C-alpha positions in Angstrom: 26.8 12.2 20.9 23.1 12.9 22.0 20.8 10.0 21.1 18.2 12.4 20.0 20.3 13.2 17.0 20.3 9.6 15.7 19.4 9.1 12.1 19.7 5.3 12.0 18.5 2.9 14.7 18.6 -0.9 14.3 17.0 -3.0 17.2 16.1 -6.0 15.0 16.6 -9.6 16.1 15.8 -9.2 19.7 12.8 -10.4 21.7 11.2 -7.0 22.3 7.5 -7.1 23.1 6.9 -3.4 23.1 8.7 -0.1 22.5 8.8 2.7 25.1 5.9 5.1 24.9 8.3 8.1 24.6 10.0 6.8 21.5 7.8 8.9 19.2 9.3 12.0 20.8 12.9 10.8 21.5 14.2 10.6 17.9 13.0 13.6 15.8 15.8 13.1 13.2 15.5 9.3 12.7 15.3 8.4 9.1 15.8 4.6 9.2 14.3 2.5 11.9 14.7 -1.4 11.8 12.6 -3.2 14.5 12.2 -6.4 12.5 12.3 -9.9 14.0 11.0 -9.0 17.4 7.7 -9.9 19.3 5.7 -6.7 19.2 1.9 -6.8 18.8 1.3 -3.0 19.0 3.3 0.2 18.5 3.1 3.1 20.9 0.3 5.6 20.2 2.8 8.4 19.6 5.0 6.3 17.3 4.3 8.9 14.4 6.2 11.6 16.3 9.4 10.4 14.4 8.5 12.6 11.5 11.8 12.1 9.7 11.3 8.5 9.1 12.1 7.4 5.5 12.5 3.7 5.9 10.5 1.7 8.5 11.2 -1.9 8.8 8.9 -4.0 11.0 8.9 -7.4 9.5 8.6 -10.6 11.5 6.7 -9.2 14.4 3.0 -9.9 15.5 1.6 -6.4 14.6 -2.2 -6.3 13.8 -2.2 -2.7 12.5 -0.4 0.6 12.9 -1.4 3.6 15.2 -3.2 6.4 13.6 -0.2 8.7 14.4 1.6 7.0 11.5 -0.1 9.8 9.4 2.6 12.1 10.8 5.4 10.2 9.0 4.9 11.9 5.7 8.5 11.4 4.4 8.1 7.7 4.6 8.9 6.0 1.4 9.4 2.3 2.4 7.3 0.5 4.9 7.9 -3.3 5.6 5.2 -5.2 7.3 5.9 -8.7 6.0 5.3 -11.7 8.4 3.0 -9.8 10.7 -0.8 -10.2 11.4 -1.9 -7.0 9.8 -5.7 -7.2 9.1 -6.2 -3.4 8.3 -4.4 -0.1 8.1 -5.8 3.0 9.8 -7.7 5.5 7.6 -5.1 8.1 8.6 -2.4 6.3 6.6 -3.6 8.0 3.4 -1.3 10.9 4.2 1.6 8.7 3.4 1.8 10.1 -0.2 5.5 9.5 -0.6 5.3 5.8 0.0 6.7 3.8 -2.9 7.3 0.4 -1.4 4.8 -1.2 0.9 5.6 -4.9 1.8 3.0 -6.9 3.6 1.0 -10.1 3.2 -2.4 -9.3 1.9 -3.9 -12.6 3.0 -4.3 -11.0 6.5 -6.5 -8.2 5.1 -9.9 -9.4 6.1 -11.7 -7.4 3.4 -9.9 -9.4 0.9 -11.3 -12.8 2.0 -14.5 -12.6 -0.1 -12.6 -12.0 -3.4 -10.4 -14.6 -5.1 -7.3 -13.0 -6.5 -4.5 -14.8 -8.4 -1.6 -12.8 -6.8 1.0 -14.3 -9.3 -1.1 -12.9 -12.1 -2.1 -9.5 -10.8 0.5 -8.7 -8.2 0.1 -6.8 -5.0 -2.0 -3.7 -5.0 -0.4 -0.3 -5.4 0.6 1.4 -2.0 -1.6 4.3 -2.9 -4.6 2.0 -3.2 -3.8 0.2 0.0 -3.7 3.4 1.9 -7.2 4.1 1.0 -8.3 1.3 3.2 -8.9 -2.5 3.1 -12.4 -2.0 1.6 -11.0 -0.3 -1.5 -8.5 -3.1 -2.4 -11.0 -5.7 -3.5 -12.9 -3.0 -5.5 -9.6 -2.3 -7.3 -9.1 -6.0 -8.2 -12.8 -6.4 -9.1 -12.5 -3.6 -11.7 -9.3 -5.0 -13.1 -10.7 -8.6 -13.5 -14.1 -7.3 -14.8 -12.4 -5.2 -17.6 -10.1 -8.1 -18.5 -13.0 -10.6 -18.5 -11.5 -12.7 -15.8 -14.0 -12.2 -13.0 -15.0 -15.6 -11.7 -18.6 -16.9 -11.7 -21.9 -15.9 -13.5 -20.7 -12.2 -13.7 -18.0 -12.9 -16.2 -19.3 -11.9 -19.6 -16.1 -11.5 -21.3 -13.6 -8.4 -21.6 -15.1 -5.0 -21.3 -14.2 -1.8 -23.4 -14.1 0.3 -20.2 -11.9 0.2 -17.1 -13.2 2.2 -14.2 -10.3 3.4 -11.9 -12.0 6.4 -10.5 -11.8 7.3 -6.8 -8.8 5.1 -5.9 -6.5 7.9 -4.6 -4.0 6.9 -7.3 -0.6 8.8 -7.3 0.8 6.8 -10.1 -0.6 4.6 -12.9 -0.9 1.0 -11.6 1.6 -1.4 -13.2 -1.3 -3.9 -13.7 -2.7 -1.9 -16.5 0.3 -2.5 -18.7 1.7 -5.9 -17.7 0.9 -9.0 -19.7 -1.3 -7.3 -22.2 -4.6 -7.8 -20.3 -5.9 -4.4 -21.4 -4.8 -3.8 -25.0 -8.4 -4.0 -26.0 -9.5 -1.1 -23.8 -11.1 1.9 -25.5 -12.2 3.8 -22.4 -10.3 4.6 -19.2 -11.9 6.4 -16.3 -9.4 8.1 -14.0 -11.6 10.7 -12.3 -11.0 11.8 -8.7 -7.5 10.5 -8.3 -4.2 12.4 -7.4 -2.2 11.7 -10.7 0.2 14.3 -11.7 1.0 12.5 -15.1 -0.1 9.5 -17.1 3.4 8.5 -18.3 4.5 7.2 -21.6 3.5 3.6 -21.0 -0.1 4.5 -21.6 0.8 4.3 -25.3 0.9 0.5 -24.8 -2.9 0.6 -24.5 -3.2 0.6 -28.4 -7.0 0.7 -28.5 -7.5 3.5 -26.1 -9.7 6.3 -27.4 -11.0 8.1 -24.3 -9.4 8.9 -21.0 -11.2 11.0 -18.5 
């Protein structure tokens, strides 16, 4: 059995500090890679050469970011970065349009430090927003909190009739719009310059909505 034909590789719970540089070209058919619970601080530059990856599990390491070559892993649907030191994602990560599960601790994203977010109330940002870069995430929450009338400080003037979600690279409608009834008062929803293929039936829960653009 040739190792290059592997589709599943589990090297978790070791004390690996780094992966071999050639790993990106060694496993072209690898779909599931579990390297969690190791001691890695960086990944090889050509890591993204494993273009068949669907599940990438990297929790409980010491990673600060991902290499730009991750953009080549366009089949990736699940990325687990919990219990790392990730402070930013490379701009190239926006190509991961199939990503539906992104697990990470957002307290390490430096661009969020100036914005107080109640995570229990609002939940984690959608993967498609995260992939637009750390600077986009606080803008996403600011728009939500502004429209809901929950922005802290002197700028809180009560709920707004318009929610502006333009230019967020959205592939799906964010769950935050529908949960807990924060936006049933909305009359206008701006979704310009996103990548949505459909709005979904749940938009009917926004009972006051009059205009969507």
